[in-house]
C-alpha positions in Angstrom: 0.1 -0.1 0.0 1.2 3.4 -0.8 -1.0 5.3 1.8 1.9 6.0 4.0 3.9 7.8 1.3 0.7 9.5 0.2 -0.1 10.9 3.5 3.6 11.8 4.2 3.7 13.8 0.9 0.4 15.7 1.7 1.8 16.6 5.3 5.0 17.8 3.8 3.3 19.9 1.2 1.0 21.5 3.8 4.1 22.2 6.0 5.9 23.9 3.2 2.8 26.0 2.2 2.4 27.1 5.8 6.0 28.2 6.0 5.7 30.1 2.7 2.6 31.8 3.9 4.3 32.7 7.2 7.2 34.3 5.1 5.3 36.6 2.7 3.1 39.5 3.2 1.4 39.4 -0.1 1.7 37.6 -3.5 0.7 39.1 -6.9 -0.9 36.5 -9.2 -0.9 37.9 -12.7 -3.5 36.5 -15.3 -2.4 36.2 -18.8 1.4 36.0 -18.3 1.4 32.2 -18.5 -0.7 32.2 -21.6 1.3 34.6 -23.7 4.4 36.0 -21.8 6.0 37.5 -24.8 2.8 39.8 -25.6 2.7 40.9 -22.0 6.5 41.6 -21.9 6.2 43.7 -25.2 3.4 45.7 -23.8 5.5 47.0 -20.9 8.8 47.4 -23.0 7.3 49.4 -25.8 5.5 52.0 -23.7 2.2 49.9 -23.2 0.5 50.0 -19.8 1.0 46.9 -17.5 -2.5 47.4 -16.3 -3.9 45.6 -19.3 -2.8 42.3 -17.3 -5.3 41.7 -14.6 -3.6 40.7 -11.5 -4.9 39.5 -8.1 -3.1 40.2 -4.8 -3.2 37.4 -2.3 -2.8 38.4 1.4 -2.9 35.4 3.7 -4.8 36.0 6.9 -3.0 35.7 10.1 -4.5 32.3 10.9 -3.7 30.5 7.5 0.0 29.7 8.0 -0.4 28.4 11.5 -3.4 26.2 10.3 -1.5 24.9 7.3 1.4 24.1 9.7 -0.7 22.4 12.2 -2.7 20.3 9.8 0.6 19.2 8.0 2.1 18.2 11.3 -1.0 16.1 12.3 -1.1 14.4 8.9 2.6 13.8 9.0 2.4 12.3 12.4 -0.5 10.2 11.2 1.5 8.9 8.2 4.3 7.8 10.6 1.8 6.0 12.9 0.6 3.8 9.9 1.6 0.2 9.9 4.0 -0.9 7.1 2.7 -3.6 4.8 5.4 -6.1 5.4 6.6 -5.2 8.8 
């Protein structure tokens, strides 16, 4: 069974996301940059406005990093407590 590895991976990802949210104040998510990065870069380089790209600002609330860290720790402890298949 791969449940142990699955829950370990989920726990580690939650802990990493919690640490990242703890370290940042805000993150700017720009729409359209992934779709056509050259066009958005040319708009800015040749005097175009960068405001044509719609962007969202993500500001994690104070409780989000701590909740992610706690959830990740609980899931990681759960994965450690699972029995091995052949042991």
